[in-house]
C-alpha positions in Angstrom: 44.1 -52.5 -41.4 43.1 -48.8 -41.4 43.7 -48.6 -37.6 47.1 -50.2 -38.0 48.2 -47.7 -40.7 46.9 -44.8 -38.6 48.9 -46.0 -35.6 52.1 -46.6 -37.5 51.8 -43.2 -39.1 52.4 -41.7 -35.6 55.9 -43.1 -35.5 58.4 -40.4 -35.9 61.5 -40.8 -38.1 64.6 -40.3 -35.9 67.5 -38.1 -36.8 69.8 -39.5 -39.5 72.5 -41.9 -38.1 75.1 -39.9 -40.0 75.4 -37.8 -36.8 75.2 -40.9 -34.5 77.4 -41.2 -31.5 79.7 -44.2 -31.3 78.6 -46.8 -28.7 81.5 -48.8 -27.4 80.1 -49.4 -23.9 76.8 -50.4 -22.3 76.8 -47.0 -20.5 76.6 -45.3 -23.9 73.4 -47.2 -24.9 71.8 -46.9 -21.5 71.5 -43.1 -21.7 68.0 -44.1 -22.9 67.9 -41.9 -26.0 70.0 -40.6 -28.9 71.5 -42.0 -32.2 74.2 -44.6 -31.7 76.4 -46.8 -33.9 77.9 -50.0 -32.3 81.7 -50.1 -32.6 82.1 -53.5 -30.9 80.1 -56.4 -29.6 78.4 -55.7 -26.3 76.7 -57.7 -23.5 74.1 -55.7 -21.6 70.4 -55.0 -21.1 69.4 -51.8 -22.8 66.4 -49.8 -21.8 65.0 -47.2 -24.3 63.3 -44.3 -22.6 63.1 -41.7 -25.4 63.8 -41.6 -29.1 66.7 -43.9 -30.1 68.3 -45.0 -33.4 70.7 -47.9 -33.2 72.9 -48.9 -36.1 74.2 -52.4 -35.4 77.1 -51.8 -37.8 77.9 -55.5 -38.1 78.1 -56.2 -34.4 76.2 -58.3 -31.8 74.3 -57.0 -28.8 73.6 -59.8 -26.3 71.7 -59.6 -23.1 73.2 -59.8 -19.6 70.3 -61.3 -17.7 67.0 -59.6 -18.8 65.4 -58.6 -22.1 68.2 -57.5 -24.5 66.3 -54.3 -25.5 63.3 -52.9 -23.6 61.3 -50.1 -25.2 59.4 -48.2 -22.5 56.0 -46.5 -22.7 56.4 -43.4 -24.8 59.8 -44.4 -26.2 60.6 -45.0 -29.9 63.3 -47.2 -31.2 64.7 -47.6 -34.8 67.2 -50.3 -35.6 69.3 -50.2 -38.8 72.3 -51.9 -40.3 73.6 -55.5 -40.3 74.2 -57.2 -37.0 72.5 -59.2 -34.4 70.4 -58.7 -31.3 70.5 -61.9 -29.3 69.0 -63.2 -26.0 70.4 -66.3 -24.3 68.3 -66.3 -21.1 65.2 -68.4 -20.4 62.0 -66.4 -20.3 63.5 -63.2 -21.9 63.2 -61.6 -25.3 65.7 -60.0 -27.7 63.2 -57.1 -28.0 60.4 -56.3 -25.5 58.1 -53.4 -26.6 56.0 -52.3 -23.6 52.5 -50.9 -23.7 52.8 -47.5 -25.2 56.2 -48.1 -26.8 57.1 -48.4 -30.5 59.9 -49.8 -32.6 60.8 -49.9 -36.3 63.2 -52.6 -37.4 64.9 -51.6 -40.7 67.8 -54.0 -40.3 69.5 -56.6 -38.1 68.7 -60.1 -37.0 66.8 -60.7 -33.8 67.3 -64.1 -32.4 67.6 -66.4 -29.3 70.8 -68.4 -30.0 70.3 -70.8 -27.1 66.6 -71.5 -27.6 65.9 -75.1 -26.6 62.1 -75.4 -26.6 60.3 -78.2 -28.6 56.7 -78.9 -29.6 55.0 -80.7 -32.5 52.2 -78.1 -32.9 49.3 -76.2 -31.4 47.8 -79.1 -29.5 51.1 -80.4 -28.1 52.1 -78.6 -24.8 55.8 -79.5 -25.6 58.7 -78.5 -23.3 60.8 -75.4 -22.8 63.8 -77.7 -22.0 65.2 -75.1 -19.7 65.5 -72.2 -22.1 62.7 -70.8 -24.3 60.8 -67.6 -24.9 59.5 -65.2 -27.6 62.2 -63.5 -29.7 60.1 -60.4 -29.8 57.3 -59.5 -27.4 55.1 -56.6 -28.7 52.6 -54.8 -26.5 52.9 -51.5 -28.4 53.6 -50.8 -32.1 56.1 -52.7 -34.2 57.1 -52.2 -37.9 59.3 -54.7 -39.6 60.8 -53.4 -42.8 64.0 -55.2 -43.7 64.9 -57.0 -40.4 65.0 -60.8 -39.7 63.3 -62.3 -36.7 64.0 -65.9 -35.9 63.4 -68.5 -33.3 65.0 -71.9 -33.8 62.8 -73.8 -31.4 59.2 -74.9 -31.7 57.9 -74.2 -28.2 57.8 -70.4 -28.3 56.7 -68.1 -31.1 59.2 -65.9 -32.8 56.9 -62.9 -32.2 54.0 -62.5 -29.8 51.9 -59.5 -31.0 49.4 -58.8 -28.3 48.5 -60.2 -24.9 48.8 -63.8 -23.8 47.5 -62.7 -20.4 46.5 -59.3 -19.1 45.2 -56.4 -21.2 46.4 -53.0 -22.6 46.0 -49.7 -20.7 47.8 -47.4 -23.2 48.0 -48.8 -26.7 44.4 -50.1 -27.4 45.6 -52.8 -29.9 49.1 -54.2 -30.1 50.0 -53.5 -33.8 52.5 -55.3 -36.0 53.0 -54.1 -39.6 55.4 -56.2 -41.7 56.5 -54.5 -44.9 59.7 -56.5 -45.8 62.1 -58.8 -44.1 62.0 -62.4 -42.9 60.3 -64.1 -40.0 61.4 -67.7 -39.2 58.6 -68.3 -36.8 59.7 -70.9 -34.2 56.3 -72.3 -33.2 54.3 -69.5 -34.7 54.1 -65.9 -35.7 51.4 -65.2 -33.2 48.8 -62.6 -33.3 47.4 -62.7 -29.7 44.5 -61.2 -27.9 44.2 -57.4 -28.5 46.5 -57.9 -31.5 46.2 -56.3 -35.0 48.6 -57.7 -37.6 49.1 -56.4 -41.1 51.4 -58.4 -43.4 52.1 -56.3 -46.5 55.4 -58.0 -47.7 58.4 -60.0 -46.7 58.6 -63.8 -46.0 57.0 -65.8 -43.3 58.4 -69.4 -43.0 58.9 -72.4 -40.9 56.8 -73.4 -37.9 55.2 -76.8 -37.1 52.5 -78.8 -39.0 49.9 -76.5 -37.4 51.1 -73.8 -39.7 53.4 -70.7 -39.4 50.8 -68.2 -38.2 48.5 -68.3 -35.2 45.7 -65.7 -35.3 43.6 -65.0 -32.2 42.3 -61.6 -33.3 42.6 -59.4 -36.4 45.0 -60.4 -39.2 45.2 -58.8 -42.7 47.4 -60.1 -45.4 47.9 -58.0 -48.5 51.3 -59.2 -49.6 54.3 -61.3 -48.7 55.4 -64.9 -49.4 54.5 -67.8 -47.1 56.4 -71.0 -46.7 55.1 -73.5 -44.2 56.9 -76.7 -43.3 56.1 -79.8 -45.5 52.9 -81.4 -44.3 51.5 -78.3 -42.7 47.7 -78.3 -42.2 47.4 -74.7 -43.2 49.2 -71.3 -43.4 47.0 -69.6 -40.8 45.7 -71.4 -37.7 42.4 -70.0 -36.4 42.1 -71.6 -32.9 38.9 -72.7 -31.4 37.7 -69.9 -29.1 34.7 -67.9 -28.1 34.6 -64.9 -30.5 34.7 -61.5 -28.7 36.1 -58.1 -29.6 39.6 -59.1 -28.4 39.6 -62.6 -29.9 37.8 -62.1 -33.2 39.8 -64.7 -35.2 39.2 -62.5 -38.2 41.3 -63.2 -41.3 41.2 -60.9 -44.4 43.4 -61.8 -47.4 43.7 -59.3 -50.3 47.0 -60.5 -51.7 50.2 -62.5 -51.0 51.9 -65.5 -52.5 50.8 -68.8 -51.1 51.8 -70.8 -54.2 54.9 -72.4 -52.7 53.0 -74.7 -50.5 50.2 -77.3 -50.9 48.9 -76.4 -47.4 45.4 -74.8 -47.4 45.2 -71.2 -46.5 43.3 -71.9 -43.2 44.0 -74.6 -40.7 40.7 -75.2 -38.9 41.8 -78.3 -37.1 40.1 -77.0 -33.9 36.8 -76.0 -35.5 37.6 -72.3 -35.6 34.6 -69.9 -35.3 36.3 -66.8 -36.8 35.6 -65.2 -40.2 37.7 -65.6 -43.4 37.4 -63.2 -46.3 39.7 -63.8 -49.3 39.7 -61.2 -52.2 43.2 -61.7 -53.6 46.4 -63.7 -53.5 48.1 -66.5 -55.5 47.9 -70.1 -54.5 49.0 -73.5 -55.6 46.4 -75.6 -57.4 46.2 -77.8 -54.3 45.5 -75.1 -51.8 43.2 -72.6 -53.6 40.7 -71.1 -51.2 37.4 -72.9 -50.8 34.2 -71.2 -52.1 33.2 -70.5 -48.5 36.4 -68.5 -48.0 36.2 -66.4 -51.2 34.6 -63.0 -50.6 31.4 -61.9 -52.5 32.3 -60.4 -55.9 35.4 -62.5 -56.3 36.3 -65.9 -57.9 39.2 -68.2 -58.5 41.2 -68.0 -61.7 43.6 -70.7 -63.1 46.8 -68.9 -64.1 47.8 -71.7 -66.4 51.1 -72.3 -64.6 49.9 -74.5 -61.8 48.8 -71.6 -59.7 45.4 -70.1 -58.9 44.6 -66.4 -58.1 41.6 -64.9 -56.5 40.3 -62.1 -58.7 37.2 -59.9 -59.1 34.4 -61.9 -60.7 33.6 -59.1 -63.1 36.0 -57.6 -65.7 35.6 -54.5 -67.8 35.1 -54.5 -71.5 35.6 -51.2 -73.3 34.9 -50.4 -77.0 36.6 -47.3 -78.4 35.8 -45.5 -81.6 38.0 -42.6 -82.7 37.5 -40.0 -85.5 39.0 -36.7 -86.4 41.1 -36.4 -83.2 38.2 -37.3 -80.9 37.2 -40.5 -79.2 34.1 -42.0 -77.9 34.0 -45.1 -75.8 31.5 -47.3 -74.0 32.3 -49.8 -71.3 30.5 -52.7 -69.6 31.1 -55.7 -67.3 31.6 -59.3 -68.2 31.8 -62.4 -66.0 35.4 -63.7 -65.6 35.8 -67.3 -66.8 32.5 -67.2 -68.8 32.0 -67.0 -72.6 31.6 -63.4 -73.9 30.3 -62.4 -77.3 32.1 -59.6 -79.1 29.5 -57.0 -80.3 29.2 -56.1 -83.9 31.2 -53.1 -85.1 29.5 -50.3 -87.0 29.7 -50.0 -90.8 31.2 -53.4 -91.3 34.3 -52.7 -89.3 36.2 -54.9 -86.8 37.7 -54.5 -83.3 41.4 -54.8 -82.4 43.2 -54.9 -79.1 45.6 -52.2 -80.3 44.7 -48.7 -81.5 46.8 -49.0 -84.6 45.2 -52.3 -85.6 48.4 -54.4 -85.1 47.0 -56.4 -82.2 44.4 -59.2 -82.1 41.4 -58.7 -84.4 37.9 -59.6 -83.4 34.7 -59.7 -85.5 31.3 -59.2 -84.1 29.7 -62.4 -82.9 33.0 -64.0 -81.9 33.1 -65.7 -78.5 36.0 -65.4 -76.1 36.5 -66.6 -72.5 36.7 -63.4 -70.3 39.9 -63.1 -68.4 40.5 -61.0 -65.2 42.3 -58.4 -67.3 39.1 -57.6 -69.3 39.2 -56.2 -72.9 39.8 -52.9 -74.5 38.9 -53.0 -78.2 39.5 -50.3 -80.8 37.3 -49.8 -83.8 38.9 -50.5 -87.2 36.8 -49.1 -90.0 35.4 -51.4 -92.7 34.7 -50.7 -96.4 31.3 -49.2 -95.6 33.0 -46.6 -93.3 35.6 -45.6 -95.9 33.4 -45.1 -99.0 34.0 -41.8 -100.7 31.1 -39.5 -100.0 29.0 -38.1 -102.8 29.6 -34.4 -103.7 27.4 -31.8 -102.2 25.8 -29.7 -104.9 24.0 -27.4 -102.4 25.5 -23.9 -102.7 25.4 -20.4 -101.1 23.1 -19.6 -98.2 21.3 -23.0 -98.5 24.6 -24.9 -97.6 25.2 -22.6 -94.7 21.7 -23.1 -93.5 21.9 -26.9 -93.7 25.2 -26.9 -91.8 23.7 -24.7 -89.0 20.6 -26.8 -88.8 22.6 -30.1 -88.5 24.7 -28.5 -85.8 21.7 -27.2 -83.9 20.0 -30.6 -84.1 23.1 -32.4 -82.8 23.3 -30.0 -79.8 19.6 -30.3 -79.2 19.6 -34.1 -79.2 22.8 -34.6 -77.1 22.7 -31.7 -74.7 25.8 -30.8 -72.8 27.6 -34.0 -73.9 28.1 -32.4 -77.4 30.1 -29.6 -75.8 32.7 -31.7 -74.0 35.0 -32.5 -76.9 33.6 -36.0 -77.2 32.8 -37.5 -80.6 29.1 -37.9 -79.9 28.5 -39.7 -83.2 31.1 -42.2 -82.3 29.6 -42.9 -78.9 26.1 -43.1 -80.4 27.2 -45.5 -83.2 28.9 -47.9 -80.7 26.2 -47.6 -78.1 23.3 -48.3 -80.5 25.0 -51.6 -81.5 25.6 -52.4 -77.8 22.1 -51.8 -76.9 20.8 -53.8 -79.8 23.0 -56.7 -78.5 21.5 -56.3 -75.0 24.8 -55.1 -73.4 24.5 -52.7 -70.5 27.2 -50.1 -71.1 28.5 -46.9 -69.5 29.6 -44.0 -71.5 33.2 -43.0 -70.9 33.9 -39.4 -72.0 37.4 -38.7 -73.3 38.8 -35.3 -74.0 40.2 -34.0 -77.2 43.7 -35.3 -78.1 
């Protein structure tokens, strides 16, 4: 993921389309660079050789005989606006990004309107039926942020990110970052050899019963919504292969919504040998990740609405005691999903989930089931803490001496902590109770209000 972000950061943002030239002929677009707005539907093969911004402006660009748009090595393409980029020729893509090229799709629909290929899934060779190919072929860097990519067949993938054959010479890893938009996958959304795919948002849908995503190399999912076809064997297919640096079959999931399908996260119908690490995401009750897939330090949590989330296995519990405009707090960890005993408050007080005492009240010794959100509890004084103090009859220099002695003793026993504006007495009072209860707590120092 880090490598993908670093590569994508290198993409320059082209000049605003407010100064774009009108493109009413194929010759306009085939200048190779510049900012253009389509003013009519065009049929031609466009080659991008420099920096180009193309506003589809509600029109359709269809190929003549080759790839509809080819982005050459060193070139950068940005597509905006509503409209369509179509390819109607067998073995040709609507968008071909060559090794060393890059494209950002902020709008438009990329399609193959005469796609005819059919297949039932990964193990079925199927047939092109005379006209089939990827909608997008990426050997460089591709960012999808608002566009739609679709393939109506099931023989070819909507996107091939990486190398089905051959290897890169310029861009070490073909990189696809999806931030928003929709991919209707055809046979698959395919992350091929030398491919790095990072799905951060958007919707991935369709495919065959083998699942909508085929991952040969390095796939990270941190967001997005996934909608396989009914009866799918998984969301991500890890094919059976020999693991090497270019076919790692590595899947890392830190987020995403998988709750709209009962298909398991991983289809391992071919005895995949890759690695799966799940530390986030929402799932249906039927497809929650297996224990072997959940990363160390994480667990599954029933959301109570028919869905399950993967969350950190430890939550933070914080006890806060405030006095005279100062606050002291201690925090510790509790195991999610397990019983947790509230510690006893000092001076006969209680704890509350709101600082003003209007939330849920807890007494020491009560047991709760720890949730992923953890707990922050505020000290509410009891009668012992609000008793009127006896009058001090000490007078004159003796009173001043006693006050100085107490202050010095406090500084001596607490060191630099007493000088930070923290209510040391509040921290000590809470911490003593915590230690007596056997709770390992960390002091949280808060500045004066």
